[in-house]
C-alpha positions as a printed NumPy array, in Angstrom:
array([[ -9.697, -15.476,  -1.023],
       [ -5.926, -15.029,  -1.661],
       [ -3.729, -15.959,   1.127],
       [ -6.365, -15.858,   3.702],
       [ -4.893, -18.043,   6.429],
       [ -1.312, -16.369,   6.326],
       [ -2.689, -12.931,   6.086],
       [ -4.569, -13.565,   9.17 ],
       [ -1.495, -14.815,  10.96 ],
       [  0.61 , -11.93 ,   9.613],
       [ -2.069,  -9.589,  11.095],
       [ -1.826, -11.069,  14.562],
       [  1.927, -11.292,  14.331],
       [  1.723,  -7.272,  13.552],
       [ -0.614,  -6.706,  16.552],
       [  1.406,  -8.626,  19.   ],
       [  4.638,  -7.081,  18.22 ],
       [  6.443,  -4.571,  20.555],
       [  8.734,  -2.897,  18.234],
       [  8.737,  -3.325,  14.328],
       [ 11.185,  -2.494,  11.715],
       [  9.945,  -2.165,   8.125],
       [ 12.399,  -2.026,   5.197],
       [ 12.065,  -2.023,   1.199],
       [ 14.69 ,  -2.401,  -1.625],
       [ 17.145,   0.123,  -2.457],
       [ 16.729,   2.681,  -5.325],
       [ 12.836,   2.566,  -4.152],
       [  9.978,   2.898,  -6.845],
       [  6.488,   3.729,  -6.309],
       [  5.143,   0.117,  -5.408],
       [  7.905,  -0.256,  -2.598],
       [  7.261,   3.276,  -1.231],
       [  3.674,   2.852,  -1.358],
       [  3.727,  -0.53 ,   0.33 ],
       [  5.868,   1.082,   2.981],
       [  3.427,   4.06 ,   3.422],
       [  0.558,   1.312,   3.932],
       [  2.182,  -0.399,   6.768],
       [  3.189,   2.966,   8.411],
       [ -0.518,   3.972,   8.278],
       [ -1.776,   0.735,   9.595],
       [  0.851,   0.866,  12.603],
       [ -0.029,   4.271,  13.412],
       [ -3.527,   3.734,  13.422],
       [ -2.996,   0.707,  15.74 ],
       [ -0.72 ,   2.977,  17.916],
       [  2.44 ,   0.551,  17.288],
       [  6.023,   1.505,  17.725],
       [  7.803,   1.114,  14.706],
       [ 10.725,   2.512,  12.391],
       [ 10.495,   2.659,   8.609],
       [ 13.811,   2.413,   6.683],
       [ 14.819,   2.844,   3.161],
       [ 18.504,   2.291,   2.147],
       [ 17.817,   5.205,  -0.191],
       [ 16.218,   8.913,  -0.111],
       [ 12.604,   8.544,  -1.246],
       [ 12.413,  10.48 ,  -4.358],
       [ 10.594,  13.808,  -4.362],
       [  7.834,  12.851,  -6.88 ],
       [  6.415,  10.349,  -4.107],
       [  6.116,  13.2  ,  -1.601],
       [  2.543,  13.409,  -1.979],
       [  1.891,  10.025,  -0.393],
       [  1.188,   9.892,   3.289],
       [  3.932,   9.451,   5.935],
       [  7.189,   9.807,   3.5  ],
       [  8.363,  12.037,   5.893],
       [  8.501,   9.511,   8.649],
       [ 10.713,   7.063,   6.594],
       [ 14.583,   7.174,   7.45 ],
       [ 17.61 ,   6.325,   5.251],
       [ 20.09 ,   6.451,   8.187],
       [ 21.153,   3.034,   8.862],
       [ 22.634,   4.275,  11.876],
       [ 19.305,   4.695,  13.417],
       [ 18.67 ,   1.02 ,  13.597],
       [ 19.598,  -1.003,  16.546],
       [ 18.563,  -4.263,  15.116],
       [ 18.226,  -5.92 ,  18.678],
       [ 15.425,  -3.468,  19.453],
       [ 12.925,  -5.537,  17.294],
       [ 10.988,  -7.943,  17.509],
       [  9.27 ,  -8.007,  14.263],
       [ 10.875,  -7.238,  10.973],
       [  8.652,  -6.669,   7.835],
       [ 10.364,  -6.572,   4.326],
       [  8.107,  -4.941,   1.664],
       [  8.71 ,  -5.568,  -2.132],
       [ 12.277,  -6.637,  -1.665],
       [ 12.203,  -9.555,  -3.976],
       [ 15.013, -11.47 ,  -2.073],
       [ 17.405, -11.176,   1.077],
       [ 20.086,  -9.291,  -0.676],
       [ 17.803,  -6.245,  -1.509],
       [ 16.286,  -5.995,   2.067],
       [ 19.505,  -3.798,   2.873],
       [ 19.792,  -5.823,   6.1  ],
       [ 21.296,  -9.186,   5.015],
       [ 23.644,  -9.524,   7.83 ],
       [ 20.954,  -8.586,  10.562],
       [ 18.285, -11.114,   8.968],
       [ 20.681, -13.769,   8.362],
       [ 21.736, -13.798,  12.165],
       [ 18.425, -12.747,  13.688],
       [ 17.444, -13.91 ,  16.972],
       [ 14.821, -16.617,  17.322],
       [ 12.661, -14.454,  19.097],
       [ 12.668, -12.04 ,  16.057],
       [ 10.096, -12.876,  13.434],
       [ 10.526, -11.861,   9.884],
       [  7.702, -11.332,   7.479],
       [  7.62 , -10.374,   3.813],
       [  5.018,  -8.897,   1.419],
       [  6.06 ,  -9.449,  -2.109],
       [  5.07 , -10.054,  -5.842],
       [  8.365, -10.798,  -7.15 ],
       [  9.144, -14.732,  -7.836],
       [ 10.925, -16.456,  -5.175],
       [ 14.566, -16.451,  -5.039],
       [ 15.494, -17.085,  -1.453],
       [ 13.021, -18.164,   1.267],
       [ 14.18 , -15.971,   4.365],
       [ 10.927, -15.125,   5.84 ],
       [  8.821, -16.965,   8.823],
       [  5.781, -15.892,   6.832],
       [  6.057, -15.171,   3.246],
       [  3.009, -13.529,   1.783],
       [  4.535, -13.564,  -1.725],
       [  1.992, -13.644,  -4.909],
       [  3.917, -13.531,  -8.291],
       [  0.46 , -13.485, -10.052],
       [ -0.36 , -10.162,  -8.477],
       [  0.568,  -6.676, -10.153],
       [  2.262,  -4.985,  -7.358],
       [  2.873,  -5.579,  -3.836],
       [  0.326,  -2.955,  -3.   ],
       [ -2.39 ,  -5.598,  -4.407],
       [ -1.001,  -8.088,  -2.114],
       [ -1.253,  -5.563,   0.712],
       [ -4.976,  -4.689,  -0.648],
       [ -5.954,  -8.574,  -0.241],
       [ -4.115,  -8.449,   3.321],
       [ -6.189,  -5.257,   4.459],
       [ -9.624,  -7.067,   2.984],
       [ -8.997, -10.25 ,   4.464],
       [ -8.514,  -8.536,   7.974],
       [-11.443,  -6.448,   7.428],
       [ -9.423,  -3.237,   7.744],
       [-11.254,  -0.083,   6.518],
       [ -9.855,   1.36 ,   3.418],
       [ -9.417,   5.12 ,   3.773],
       [ -7.819,   7.617,   1.295],
       [ -4.397,   7.122,   2.406],
       [ -4.64 ,   3.5  ,   1.803],
       [ -6.101,   4.102,  -1.687],
       [ -3.747,   6.453,  -2.925],
       [ -1.014,   4.011,  -1.887],
       [ -2.76 ,   1.042,  -3.421],
       [ -3.347,   2.964,  -6.87 ],
       [  0.167,   4.366,  -6.825],
       [  1.54 ,   0.857,  -6.701],
       [ -0.468,  -0.584,  -9.195],
       [  0.008,   2.164, -11.787],
       [  3.762,   2.572, -11.278],
       [  4.095,  -1.445, -11.411],
       [  1.978,  -1.843, -14.455],
       [  3.207,   1.059, -16.584],
       [ -0.3  ,   2.606, -16.029],
       [ -1.921,  -0.503, -16.995],
       [  0.02 ,  -1.128, -20.205],
       [  2.381,  -3.997, -19.221],
       [  1.362,  -7.652, -19.62 ],
       [  1.204,  -8.029, -15.724],
       [ -2.069,  -5.925, -15.722],
       [ -5.096,  -8.31 , -14.814],
       [ -8.879,  -7.472, -14.75 ],
       [ -8.435,  -7.806, -10.958],
       [ -5.904,  -4.932, -11.005],
       [ -8.077,  -2.724, -12.897],
       [-11.12 ,  -3.459, -10.819],
       [ -9.196,  -2.838,  -7.687],
       [ -7.718,   0.595,  -9.134],
       [-11.467,   1.438,  -9.853],
       [-12.393,   0.723,  -6.333],
       [ -9.571,   2.836,  -4.979],
       [-11.137,   5.874,  -6.939],
       [-14.291,   5.469,  -4.746],
       [-12.374,   5.543,  -1.93 ],
       [-10.732,   8.665,  -2.666],
       [ -7.415,   8.118,  -4.323],
       [ -6.375,  10.938,  -6.447],
       [ -5.448,   9.63 ,  -9.965],
       [ -4.804,  13.061, -11.681],
       [ -2.206,  13.842,  -8.643],
       [ -0.714,  10.331,  -9.06 ],
       [ -0.18 ,  10.62 , -12.82 ],
       [  1.172,  14.401, -12.458],
       [  3.689,  13.321,  -9.819],
       [  4.862,   9.991, -11.188],
       [  4.904,  10.76 , -15.026],
       [  5.388,  14.529, -15.791],
       [  8.516,  14.653, -13.365],
       [ 11.362,  14.905, -15.938],
       [ 13.894,  17.847, -15.909],
       [ 15.278,  19.56 , -19.179],
       [ 18.584,  17.503, -18.161],
       [ 16.8  ,  14.237, -18.048],
       [ 15.347,  14.586, -21.424],
       [ 18.367,  15.617, -22.881],
       [ 20.192,  12.474, -21.257],
       [ 17.033,  10.285, -22.55 ],
       [ 17.655,  11.516, -26.223],
       [ 21.55 ,  10.95 , -25.857],
       [ 20.798,   7.279, -24.58 ],
       [ 18.345,   6.79 , -27.336],
       [ 21.132,   7.748, -29.751],
       [ 23.279,   5.141, -28.427],
       [ 20.804,   2.539, -28.811],
       [ 22.154,  -0.287, -31.033],
       [ 20.135,  -3.577, -32.057],
       [ 21.98 ,  -7.006, -31.737],
       [ 20.813,  -8.829, -34.776],
       [ 21.68 , -12.193, -33.622],
       [ 19.54 , -12.164, -30.691],
       [ 17.367,  -9.446, -31.591],
       [ 17.928,  -7.593, -28.549],
       [ 17.913,  -3.648, -28.249],
       [ 21.001,  -2.469, -26.064],
       [ 21.632,   1.11 , -24.707],
       [ 23.894,   2.625, -21.825],
       [ 23.932,   5.435, -19.371],
       [ 27.494,   6.335, -18.049],
       [ 28.498,   8.279, -14.859],
       [ 29.529,  10.962, -16.952],
       [ 26.115,  11.186, -18.907],
       [ 24.502,  11.515, -15.501],
       [ 26.561,  14.158, -13.988],
       [ 26.807,  16.131, -17.124],
       [ 23.04 ,  16.397, -17.3  ],
       [ 22.516,  16.49 , -13.321],
       [ 20.106,  13.962, -13.668],
       [ 18.559,  11.973, -10.527],
       [ 17.956,   8.39 , -10.205],
       [ 14.38 ,   8.702, -10.167],
       [ 14.422,  10.436, -13.627],
       [ 16.139,   7.515, -14.969],
       [ 13.701,   4.999, -13.277],
       [ 11.17 ,   4.489, -16.435],
       [ 13.848,   5.071, -19.163],
       [ 13.693,   0.925, -19.927],
       [  9.827,   0.996, -19.58 ],
       [ 10.047,   3.65 , -22.554],
       [ 12.632,   1.697, -24.763],
       [ 10.503,  -1.302, -24.569],
       [  8.094,   0.311, -26.877],
       [ 10.56 ,  -0.126, -29.664],
       [  8.914,  -2.567, -32.291],
       [ 10.395,  -5.775, -33.649],
       [ 12.84 ,  -6.723, -30.992],
       [ 12.621,  -9.259, -28.273],
       [ 13.937,  -7.548, -25.44 ],
       [ 15.779,  -4.573, -24.332],
       [ 18.917,  -4.157, -22.304],
       [ 19.703,  -0.606, -20.302],
       [ 23.333,  -0.745, -18.759],
       [ 23.776,   1.986, -16.181],
       [ 27.011,   2.93 , -14.336],
       [ 26.373,   3.036, -10.612],
       [ 29.815,   3.644,  -9.493],
       [ 33.259,   3.22 , -10.264],
       [ 33.087,  -0.767, -10.276],
       [ 29.249,  -1.496, -10.207],
       [ 26.922,  -1.552, -13.357],
       [ 23.038,  -2.068, -13.28 ],
       [ 21.333,  -4.014, -15.85 ],
       [ 17.611,  -3.344, -16.641],
       [ 16.078,  -5.827, -18.685],
       [ 12.434,  -5.681, -20.469],
       [ 10.79 ,  -8.401, -22.687],
       [  8.521,  -7.576, -25.739],
       [  7.461, -10.95 , -26.907],
       [  5.207, -13.393, -24.789],
       [  7.144, -16.129, -25.151],
       [ 10.745, -14.71 , -23.45 ],
       [ 11.273, -14.712, -19.879],
       [ 14.111, -12.222, -18.963],
       [ 14.057, -13.037, -15.089],
       [ 16.17 , -16.247, -16.123],
       [ 18.822, -14.214, -17.318],
       [ 18.636, -11.797, -14.404],
       [ 19.011, -14.531, -11.896],
       [ 22.059, -15.986, -13.551],
       [ 23.472, -12.485, -13.197],
       [ 22.762, -12.545,  -9.672],
       [ 19.4  , -10.523,  -9.633],
       [ 15.874, -11.264, -10.294],
       [ 12.443,  -9.903, -11.198],
       [  9.432, -11.   , -13.402],
       [  8.995, -12.657, -16.47 ],
       [  8.618,  -9.33 , -18.408],
       [ 10.66 ,  -7.028, -16.262],
       [ 14.026,  -7.859, -14.454],
       [ 17.14 ,  -6.676, -13.379],
       [ 20.7  ,  -7.214, -12.066],
       [ 24.058,  -5.593, -10.78 ],
       [ 27.555,  -6.799, -11.568],
       [ 31.039,  -5.694, -11.157],
       [ 32.817,  -3.856, -14.035],
       [ 33.159,  -0.538, -15.908],
       [ 31.406,   0.447, -19.22 ],
       [ 34.14 ,   1.074, -22.053],
       [ 33.652,   2.013, -25.366],
       [ 35.995,   0.181, -28.314],
       [ 35.469,   0.193, -32.052],
       [ 31.941,   1.689, -31.649],
       [ 30.798,  -1.244, -29.452],
       [ 30.323,  -1.081, -25.672],
       [ 31.923,  -3.541, -23.329],
       [ 32.033,  -4.28 , -19.556],
       [ 35.664,  -4.812, -18.413]])
């Protein structure tokens, strides 16, 4: 069984902890939020003391998941010294935990555990439950629950299925495996609500979002030298259309359906001097995570991202970062 010894060691650490801090990456997606909710369900069932933290507000489209109302994005509530166990979920790297300073200088009696399915960037955890061959972090947690003979209820099932669906693009991405589909089917038997998940995570775009998508698609260009499709989303575009972060979440995945290109790159302005890049590979022999890591980011072979300093500007019908 995947990770059996480490999963058992992890579970014992969770049971022994007096106060646990849970954290996920910023701008959380369905897999991160679902993974956090799985741990909240576990800790509440075991009557453990914990605090669940997200750097950013949980998108409304995920409010159907259990325990989202118990997640705080107020870092001021965190007194790091109070916790003897810190669990990072779906973070990919230390930089994405939102607790870089705290974890880097943690006391020797504070224990760090991670659950993840991203390729290794840095080794910051005392126990790393990291399995890049799995489709989602919720799939990692499925094996954790099974190994420790923790009964899967409807709450666990909804979370596990949500993570699988959102991180595989409803089973359309290459990361999808027969094992992932089998687990998804099992979650339906445990009471996961497939129609509700699809309704909440897919049919959630406003009129402004659709207009912005149309504008972004009209900006799409193809670099013929490298056969890469590139488009941009500016701060002005977002503000003009009153679009939320969650409504932009699947834009790069949609553009990756473009035929006859090797990869796509979506550049989005986050602030006056920060740009987010989303990379998607459309060919089996291309690893976009290599470029993402060079630019200080990371991710998977077919889907990766990064953040860089700069501003988007258009000159001579070409977009540049300055």
